[in-house]
N, C-alpha and C positions, 0 to 999 in steps of 0.2 A: 640017113641022109635027109629024109623028109622033115626031121626035127630041126634041121639047119636051114632049110629052104626059106629064103626071105629074111633071115636073121644074121646076126654077126656076134661072135664071141671071141674071148681071148683064149688062145691055145699056144702050145709050144711047137715050133717048126724045127726041122733039122736041115742043115746045109750039106753040101757035097762032102765037106771035110768032117762030117758027122758032128759038128758043133751045133748046139741048139740056141734058139733065141725066142723071146716072147713076141707074139704077133696077134693081130686081129684078123680072124677068118670070116669072110662073108660068102654066101652061096645064093644063087638064083637059078631058076629053070627057064630054059629057052622054050617058048611055047611051040607045041606040035613038032618038036625036033627030037625029043628024047635026050637032049644035051643039057649039061649044067655048066654054068659060068661061075667061077670063084675068084676071089681076090684076097691077097695077103698084104697086110701093112705091118712093117717091122716096128715094134714098140720099144726097141732097145734104148734109143735116145730119150723117149718120153719117160720110160721107167727110171732112167738115171736122173732126169730132171725132177721127177716126182720125189725120188729118194732124197735128192739134195734139198728140196723144199721142206720135206718132213724133218730132215736132220736140222735144217736151219731153224724151223719152228720149235723143235725140241730144245735146241741150243738157246734160243731166245727165252723160252719158258723157264729153263734152268737158271738163266741170268736173272729173270724177274723174281723167281723164287729164292734166289740167293740174296736178294736185297733185304736190308734191315727195315726198310720203310714199306708202307702199303702202296702198291702200284695198281692203277686201274686203266683200262682202255674202254672208252664208251663211243657210241656212234652219235649221229646228229640228233637222235631222239632221246639221248641220255641213257640208252640201254647198255649195260655192262657187257662187253665182249670178252674181256680178258682180265684176270685178276691174279695177284701174286699170293704165295703162301703167307707172307707177312700180314696180309689183309685179314686172313682168318685169325691169326694170333691176336691182332690188335682189336678187331671188331667183334670177334666171337662167332662169326658166320663161317660155314664151310664154303668152299669154292662153288659148289653146286648151288648153294642157296643164293650166292651173289650173282653168278653169271646168268644173263637173260633178264635181270631185274633192273628197274630204274635206279640210277645212282642216288635218287632222293631218299632211298631207304636208309642211308647212312648220315643224313643231314638232320639237324634239329628242325622242329616243325616250322618255325618262322622262316628259315632259309629255304626249306623244301618247297614251300608254297610259291616262292619266287623263281625257283630254278628253271622251270620249263620256259617261262616267259623270257628270262635272261638268255637262255640258249637260242630260242627262236629269234630274238632281237639281234643277237650276234650274227647268226647265219644270214639274216635278211640284210643287215646294215654293215657288218664287219666291224662294229664298234667294240673295241677290246677293253674290257674292264678287269678281267682276270687272266686272259690268255697271255702267256709269256711272262707272268709275274708270280710272285708268291706272297702270301700274307697269312697272318694267324687267324684261324677260325675255330669253330667248335664242330666236332663230329659226334655221331651217335652210335653206340654199340648195340648189339642185338638185345641186350637186357634193358635197353632204354636209357642207360646212363650216358652222359655227355662228357667229353674231355677236350682239352685244348690241343690244337695241332697246327702244324705249318702245312698249308696247301699250296701246291704249285701245279700249273696247267700249261700244256703246250699242244699245238695242233699239228697233225700230219695228214698226208693224203696217201691212200693205199695204191697198189699197182692197178687196181680196178677203178681208180678215180674217186673212191669214197673218202669223205672227210671223217676223221676220227680224232678224238681228244684223249691225250694221255695225262693222267694226274697222279701225284704222289701225296701221301699223307704221312707226316712225321709226328708221332705222339710226343708232345713236349711237356707232359705232366711232370716228369722228374725235373726237367730244367726249370719249369715255373716254380716248383716247390723249392728248388735250390736258390732261385732268385729271391723268392719271398723270405727264405731263411737268412740269406745274406743281407737283405734289407733290414730284417729284424735285428740281426747281429750288429749292423752299423748303427741302428737307432739305439740299441742297448749300449754300444761303445760310446756314442755321443752323449747319452744321458750320464754314463759313468764318468766321462771326462768333465761334464758340467758339475758333477757333485764333488769329485775328488781331484787333487792336483795330478798333473800329467804323469809324473813318475810313480805316484802311488797307484793310479789306475792301471798303469802298465804292470806293476808288481802284482796287483790283485788278480789281473787276468792270467798271469803266468802261474801264480800259486795262490789260490783262493783260501789261504789260511790266515792265521793271526798276524797282523802287521803292527809291530810295536818297536819304536826306535828311541834312542836318546841322542839329543843334539846339544852341542856345547855353547853355541853362539847364535841363537835365533832372536831376531828382532820382532817384537809384538806391538801392534798398534790397535787401540780401541778408539772409535769415534761415536759420539752420542749426540742426539738432538736435544738442545736445551729446552726444558719445559714441554716435552712431547706429551706426557700424560694429560696435562691440563688442556693442551691444544687439541688432542685427539677426542676428548669428551665433547668438544664443540663442533666437531666435523662429522659428516656422514661416513659410513663404512667405505663407500666408494671413493670418497675424497681422501681418506686416510691411506688406502691402498694405492691410489693413483699417485699421491704425493711421494710415498716411500719408494714406489717403483721408479718414478722419474729420477729421484735423487740417487738411489742406490745404483741405478743403471749408469749414471755418470761415474760413480765410484768404480763400478765394474770395469768400465773402459780404462780407467787409470790403473787398475790392477793388472790388466793385460799389457798396458804400455810399459810398466816397470817390471813385468815378469814376477809378480808377487803371488802369494797364496791367500785367496779369500777363504777363511775358515768357516765363517757362518755369520748370520744376522740373527740377533735375538731382540725382537721388538724393533726399537729404533736404534739399537746398537749394532755397529758394523765392525767386525774383527778381521784384521789382515795381518799376515806375517811375511817375513822374508821366506824364500824357498828353503825349507829345512834340509839342507844337504851340505856336504863338505865343499862342494864345488863353488857355491855362491856365498859362502861365509865372508869372503873378502869384502864384498861391496853390498851385502844384504842390508846393512844398517842405512847406508846412504840411499839405497832405493826406497826404503820405507820413509825416510825423511823427505825425499822429493815427492813421494806419493802424498804425504800429509800436507805439504805446502800446496800441491795442486788440488787436493781435496778442498781446501779452504777457497781456492779460486773457483772451483766447481760450485760451491755453495753460493758464492757471490753471483755467479752467472745464473744459478737457479733462481735467486731472489730477484734478479733483474728481468726475468721472463714475464713476471706478472704478479700482482698481489693476491691472487686467488687463495693462496694458502697462508698468507701473512709472511712476515719477515722471519727467516730461520737462522739460528746460530748453532754452531757445533762446538763441543768440547772434544779435544783429542789428547790422548795420552800414549806415550811410547816408552818402552823399556826393552832391555836386552839381557839375555842370560840363558841358562840351561833349561831345557824343556824335555818332556817325554811326549811323543806324538804317536798316534796310532789310529786305526780304523775300528770303530765300534758299531755294533748293531748288525742284524742280519736282514731285517725287512727294509730298512732305509739306511744306507751307509752314511757314516759321518766321520770325516777326518778331523780329529780334535787334538788339542794340546793342553798339557797340564804342567804345572810347576810354579815355582816362586816368581819367575820372571813374568808369567801370565798374570798372576795376582797383582804384581807391582804395576804392570801396564794398566790394568783395570783401575787401580787406585789413582794413578796419574790422571786418568780421564775423569774419574769421579770428583777428585779434588781440584780439577783444572778450572780455568777461567773461560767464559763464553768467548768464542772467536779466537782462542789461543791453543797452541800445541805445547803441552807440558811434557818434559822428558827428564830422565835421570842423568846423573853424572856419567854413568857407563855409556850412555848413548853418545854424549859429546866425545868421549874417548875413542869410540869406534867409528864415528862418522867422519873423523878427520877434520881438516881445516876448510872444508868446502861449504860450511854453513855458518851463519851468524846466530849466536845464542844470547839470551839475556837472563841473568840470574834473578830468580823470583825469591829465593830465600829458603828457609827450612820449614818443612811441614811434618806434622806427626802422621805417620802412615800406619794403619792398622796392621799388626803382625810384623812390622819392621821398625817401629820407633821413629825417631827423628831422622829425616832424609833431606839432603840438599836437592832442590828442584830448579829447573831451568825452563825457559820458553824458547822454542825454535822460532826464529823470526824470518829468516830468508836464506836463499842459496847464493853463494858468491859467484859461481861460474855460469856459463851459458847453458846450452842443451846438455843436461846431465847424462843422457843416455850414451853420448859419444865415448865416455870414459868407462862405461860398464862392459863387463864381459858379455859374450853372446848369450842370448836367452836360451833356455832349454828347449829342445824339440823332441817329438816322439822318437825320432831315429837316433837321438843321442841322450839316453837316460842319464841321470846324475850319477856321479861317482859313488862307489860303494859306501853305504852308511857306516859310520864308525862311532864308537863310544870312547871318550877319553876325558880325563879330568883337566879342567882349565881354570886357573885362578882369574876371577873377574875383577 
């Protein structure tokens, strides 16, 4: 009994019905009486409340640990009170290494230096910079490496009136890598589409093998600057490139306008063809003829902008016929065409007149009655002998694009390529 005098402890008491219950027992001695005074306080309700709190805490901890993202709870001084299992996986620390430490330990050095002052300023002023928001920041692992993550913060008040802050970190390294890879893929696709025709680029992405096709009725156009070599020797390298870039950019716009295929530029020579597919064979020749007429207009507009490069004249040649087309090279792709029609078009340009568009009889037959031509006469063409040649003078109709079929789009690739024999 003397061990209990003046103290209290938890014991088990028994009721009349022999049931037991937890209680607090306290004893004191009444002075000079030889009597003892004791009290008993039933702890059944308190024990039940404590068990519920413990169960609730364990349940909350399990919820935190089930999260895929890192979760932290810190107090007003930035000391970590609670941390999830995911934090250990992401940051490389154990729970024990994190709890009780300042949250600055997971921040890069520059941000860590500012963290305490930011937290103090927020508590003093209530100015919210991060609370209730999320943004992308960097976090630091135990091994000192940093990684991108999404940080979100919110504030809560405990039942004891203490202010605490809950934050989550989501590692976005994989997402960032995927975004970078997607951006690189889009850049590669854009570059590929700038180099190759739309339908050829699509085929090459689907099957990066050999692409070689035969086409029966492709129109080829060559345009060349008259006297370019002599002109270039009198110009600075910058002026030569600037002049060609300005002029060829105007031609590039017309290629897009008439949905044609820019094959290549060789020095001052610009090569364009109709889209080599069965779908546009019907009006490909007319498109090229309109392009050539507008090209001459573009040259006149170029000359009117200023005399800094001198007066420029173009020779243009057009022919139509069978070609073989394909992609050559592995380091730098090139979609090129070969065949008798290509050689004839080049000869039409080389034997042409400055400021004129020279064509073959086959071009007149395929272009229809939409254009005016002038007979130039017979010329001796290398590899072909004597040929009748003509000059394309003008178009008879208004806006030529209204009668054209719809241009190709990435979602509607051209009809299946086919090889067949056609008498020209």
